[in-house]
C-alpha positions in Angstrom: 79.7 74.0 102.2 82.4 75.4 104.5 84.8 72.6 103.6 84.3 73.3 99.9 84.7 77.0 100.4 88.0 76.6 102.2 89.1 74.2 99.5 88.4 76.7 96.8 90.1 79.5 98.7 93.2 77.3 99.3 93.4 76.4 95.6 93.1 80.0 94.5 95.8 81.2 97.0 98.1 78.4 96.0 97.8 79.3 92.3 98.2 83.0 93.2 101.6 82.4 94.7 102.8 80.5 91.7 101.5 83.1 89.1 102.8 86.0 91.2 106.3 84.6 91.5 106.5 84.1 87.7 105.1 87.6 86.8 107.2 89.3 89.5 110.4 87.7 88.3 109.6 88.8 84.7 109.1 92.4 85.9 112.1 92.2 88.1 114.4 91.0 85.4 113.1 93.7 83.0 113.6 96.5 85.6 117.1 95.1 86.4 118.2 95.2 82.7 116.9 98.7 82.3 118.6 99.9 85.4 121.9 98.3 84.3 121.6 100.0 81.0 121.0 103.4 82.7 124.1 102.8 84.9 126.2 101.9 81.8 125.1 105.1 80.0 125.9 107.2 83.1 122.3 108.2 83.7 122.2 107.0 87.3 124.7 106.3 90.0 125.7 102.7 90.7 124.8 103.0 94.4 121.2 103.9 93.5 120.7 100.8 91.3 119.0 98.5 93.8 116.9 101.3 95.3 115.7 102.1 91.8 114.7 98.5 91.1 112.9 98.2 94.5 110.9 101.4 94.0 110.0 100.6 90.4 108.7 97.2 91.4 106.6 98.7 94.2 105.0 100.9 91.6 104.4 97.9 89.2 102.7 95.9 92.0 99.5 97.9 91.5 99.1 96.4 88.1 100.6 93.0 88.9 98.2 92.2 91.8 95.0 92.5 89.7 96.3 90.5 86.9 97.7 87.8 89.2 94.5 87.6 91.1 92.5 87.3 87.9 94.6 84.6 86.4 94.8 82.6 89.7 91.0 82.5 90.0 90.7 81.5 86.4 93.3 78.7 86.6 92.1 77.3 89.9 88.5 77.1 88.9 89.3 75.8 85.4 91.1 72.9 87.0 87.9 72.1 88.9 86.1 71.9 85.7 88.9 70.0 83.9 89.1 67.3 86.7 85.3 67.1 86.8 85.2 68.2 90.4 82.5 70.7 89.6 80.2 67.9 88.6 80.6 66.5 92.1 80.1 69.9 93.6 76.9 70.4 91.5 75.6 67.0 92.7 76.0 68.4 96.3 74.0 71.5 95.4 77.1 73.7 95.0 76.9 75.8 91.8 78.5 78.9 90.3 76.7 81.2 92.8 78.5 79.3 95.6 81.8 79.7 93.8 81.2 83.4 93.5 80.5 83.7 97.2 83.8 82.0 98.0 85.7 84.3 95.6 84.0 87.4 97.2 85.5 86.4 100.6 89.0 86.4 98.9 88.2 89.7 97.2 87.6 91.5 100.6 91.1 90.4 101.7 92.8 91.5 98.5 90.9 94.8 98.3 92.8 96.1 101.4 96.1 95.1 99.9 95.4 96.8 96.6 94.1 100.0 98.4 97.3 100.1 100.4 99.4 99.7 97.2 97.6 102.1 94.9 96.7 104.8 97.5 99.7 104.8 99.7 102.8 102.7 98.7 102.8 103.5 95.0 102.7 107.3 95.5 105.3 107.0 98.2 107.6 105.0 95.9 107.0 107.5 93.0 107.9 110.4 95.3 111.1 108.7 96.4 112.0 108.1 92.7 111.4 111.7 91.7 113.4 113.0 94.7 116.3 110.6 93.8 116.2 111.7 90.2 116.2 115.4 91.2 119.1 114.8 93.6 121.0 112.9 90.9 120.5 115.8 88.5 121.8 118.2 91.1 124.9 116.1 91.8 125.2 115.0 88.1 128.8 114.6 87.0 130.3 114.9 90.5 128.6 111.9 92.0 129.7 109.8 89.1 133.4 110.4 89.7 135.2 107.2 90.6 138.9 107.1 91.3 141.0 105.0 89.0 138.4 104.9 86.2 137.6 107.0 83.2 134.4 108.9 84.1 132.3 109.9 81.1 129.8 112.7 81.2 127.8 114.8 78.7 127.4 111.8 76.3 131.1 111.1 76.3 132.1 114.7 75.5 133.8 115.0 78.8 136.2 112.4 80.1 137.6 112.8 83.6 140.3 110.7 85.3 141.6 110.9 88.8 144.1 108.5 90.4 142.9 109.0 94.0 140.2 110.7 96.0 141.4 111.1 99.6 138.2 113.1 100.3 134.9 113.3 98.4 135.9 116.9 97.3 139.6 116.2 96.7 141.2 114.7 93.5 144.8 113.6 93.0 146.6 113.3 89.6 143.6 114.4 87.6 143.1 115.3 84.0 139.9 116.3 82.0 139.4 116.0 78.3 136.6 118.1 76.8 135.4 117.6 73.2 134.2 120.9 71.8 133.3 119.5 68.4 135.8 121.2 66.1 138.5 121.3 68.8 139.3 119.7 72.1 140.9 120.8 75.4 142.8 118.9 78.1 143.4 120.1 81.6 145.8 118.3 83.9 147.2 118.9 87.4 148.5 117.0 90.4 145.7 118.4 92.7 142.1 119.5 92.2 139.1 120.1 94.4 135.3 120.4 94.1 134.0 123.8 94.9 130.3 124.8 95.3 129.1 128.3 94.8 127.0 129.1 97.8 125.0 131.8 96.0 124.2 130.2 92.7 124.6 126.6 93.7 126.9 126.0 90.7 129.6 123.3 91.1 133.2 123.5 89.8 136.2 121.3 89.6 139.1 123.7 90.4 142.5 122.5 89.0 145.5 123.8 90.9 149.0 124.4 89.5 148.2 122.6 86.2 148.4 122.9 82.5 145.9 123.3 79.7 146.2 122.1 76.1 143.8 123.5 73.4 143.5 122.2 69.8 144.8 119.1 68.1 147.8 119.3 65.8 148.3 123.0 66.2 147.7 123.2 70.0 148.0 126.0 72.5 149.7 125.5 75.9 148.6 127.4 79.0 150.1 127.1 82.5 147.7 128.2 85.3 147.6 128.6 89.0 143.8 127.8 89.5 141.4 126.9 86.7 137.7 126.1 87.4 135.6 124.0 85.2 131.8 124.3 85.5 130.1 120.9 86.0 126.5 120.0 85.3 125.4 119.7 88.9 123.7 122.5 90.8 122.3 122.9 94.2 119.1 120.9 94.8 116.1 123.3 95.0 112.4 122.8 95.5 110.8 121.0 92.5 107.3 120.5 91.4 106.1 117.0 92.3 104.6 114.8 89.6 100.9 113.9 90.2 101.9 110.2 90.5 103.9 111.1 93.6 101.3 113.2 95.3 99.4 111.9 98.4 95.9 110.7 97.7 94.5 113.2 100.2 96.0 116.0 98.2 94.5 114.7 95.0 91.1 114.4 96.7 91.1 118.1 97.7 92.1 119.3 94.2 89.7 120.2 91.4 92.4 120.2 88.7 91.7 117.8 85.8 95.1 116.0 85.9 94.7 115.5 89.6 91.2 114.2 89.3 92.3 111.8 86.6 95.1 110.5 88.8 92.7 110.0 91.7 90.3 108.1 89.6 93.2 106.0 88.2 94.2 104.9 91.7 90.6 104.0 92.6 90.2 102.2 89.3 93.1 99.9 90.1 91.0 98.5 93.0 87.8 98.4 91.0 89.5 96.6 88.2 90.8 93.9 90.5 87.3 93.3 91.9 85.6 93.2 88.5 88.2 91.0 86.9 88.0 88.6 89.9 84.2 88.1 89.6 84.4 87.9 85.8 86.9 85.0 86.2 84.1 82.9 87.9 81.9 82.5 84.8 84.8 82.7 82.4 86.5 79.7 84.0 83.8 77.3 82.9 85.5 74.9 80.5 84.8 71.5 79.0 86.9 68.7 80.3 88.7 68.3 76.9 89.4 72.0 76.6 92.1 72.0 79.2 93.1 74.2 82.1 94.7 76.9 80.0 92.0 77.0 77.3 90.9 80.6 78.2 94.2 82.1 79.2 94.5 84.0 75.9 91.0 85.4 76.3 91.7 86.4 79.9 94.9 88.3 79.0 93.1 90.1 76.1 90.4 91.1 78.6 93.0 92.5 81.0 94.8 94.4 78.2 91.5 95.8 76.9 90.5 96.9 80.5 93.7 98.6 81.3 94.0 100.3 77.9 90.5 101.6 78.2 91.3 103.1 81.6 94.4 104.8 80.2 92.3 106.2 77.4 89.7 107.5 79.8 92.3 109.0 82.0 93.8 110.9 79.1 90.3 112.1 78.1 89.8 113.5 81.6 93.2 115.3 81.6 92.4 116.9 78.2 88.8 117.8 79.2 87.3 115.6 76.5 84.9 114.0 78.9 83.4 115.2 82.2 85.1 114.0 85.4 81.6 112.8 86.5 81.7 110.2 83.7 85.4 109.8 84.1 86.6 106.2 84.1 83.4 104.8 85.6 82.0 104.0 82.2 84.8 101.5 81.7 83.9 99.7 84.9 80.2 99.8 84.0 81.1 98.1 80.7 82.9 95.2 82.4 80.3 94.9 85.1 77.8 94.4 82.3 80.0 91.8 80.8 80.1 89.9 84.1 76.3 89.9 84.3 76.0 88.6 80.8 78.5 85.8 81.5 77.1 84.9 84.9 73.4 84.9 83.7 74.4 82.6 80.8 76.3 80.3 83.2 73.4 80.1 85.6 71.0 79.3 82.8 68.6 82.0 83.8 67.9 82.9 80.2 67.0 79.3 79.4 64.6 79.2 82.3 62.9 82.4 81.1 62.5 80.9 77.6 61.0 77.7 79.1 58.5 79.8 81.2 57.6 81.9 78.2 57.0 78.8 76.1 54.7 77.3 78.9 52.7 80.5 78.9 52.4 80.8 75.1 51.7 77.1 74.4 48.8 75.4 76.2 49.7 72.0 77.8 48.3 68.8 76.3 46.1 68.2 79.4 44.3 71.6 78.8 43.7 70.7 75.1 42.1 67.5 76.2 39.8 69.4 78.6 38.7 71.8 75.8 37.9 69.0 73.4 35.8 67.2 76.0 
């Protein structure tokens, strides 16, 4: 029995690695393309690109791990049925209940991983993302200034060019074009510097000994000593953290509906992984001709239904439609019931009950002979 258990665990883990690599590469490529698009649109700084991808992928692991674990169990056990290895196991007295015990051993290991991801790492990554976004908003146009390039801001309505930046706050041979809709302005000077208002936190680019041109065909020329242009950025202040970035302990101590919904969502990620893992045991039973991937579509539909129902339940809690006591637990109860139905059917307990009821209701032939005598 121990040899078979180790064999099943090894097959599941081997399949898990393959499925995880495929799903993670899909998510990684998607996040990378989105991040590149954000850089091209001037929404994030280039030096934050890889940090953004890393933090986003840490957040997505809370959903990837349950799906990967579910599919790996399904594929590994389906192969045993396809290759008729389960027939040999059954001959040795190893049935679906023994498979379930082996999977439960794996579940205990993955539960700690999912708890760490959903309760600790994912909120930490979300907090880092929000802080980086707020910091980027505070620095805005200034952090996107690159020497020797045309720097676009405000959806292309501002175009800034500087030949050199000897210091982060110094610009050489700089000009700024501002599109005001019905008119435009151009400021140009040999020197400019970035100035921050210590009281208001506002940021300016101050052109020194330069010229300004207003209008298009009929333009106005102004020569100035110092001319400050207000940029978007402002001093970073305290901001309200999103509930996704709050520590789990803080959510636990709160009685606000959005916080309760977020806490139940994090717990639900762990419960979903456990329930999908045990559902995969009876769901993996296939006929030899059906093939190893015969129930993949059904498995993916189950995962989509499960996750979508959790999202619906979370929104209901936030809006006060249902009580937090019922919360998301009814979704888990529904899929726990599904597991019992599938497992009882696989074990053949219903058939045994039918046979027993038939034996009670119908007298055996030997009893009929005794009555006749």
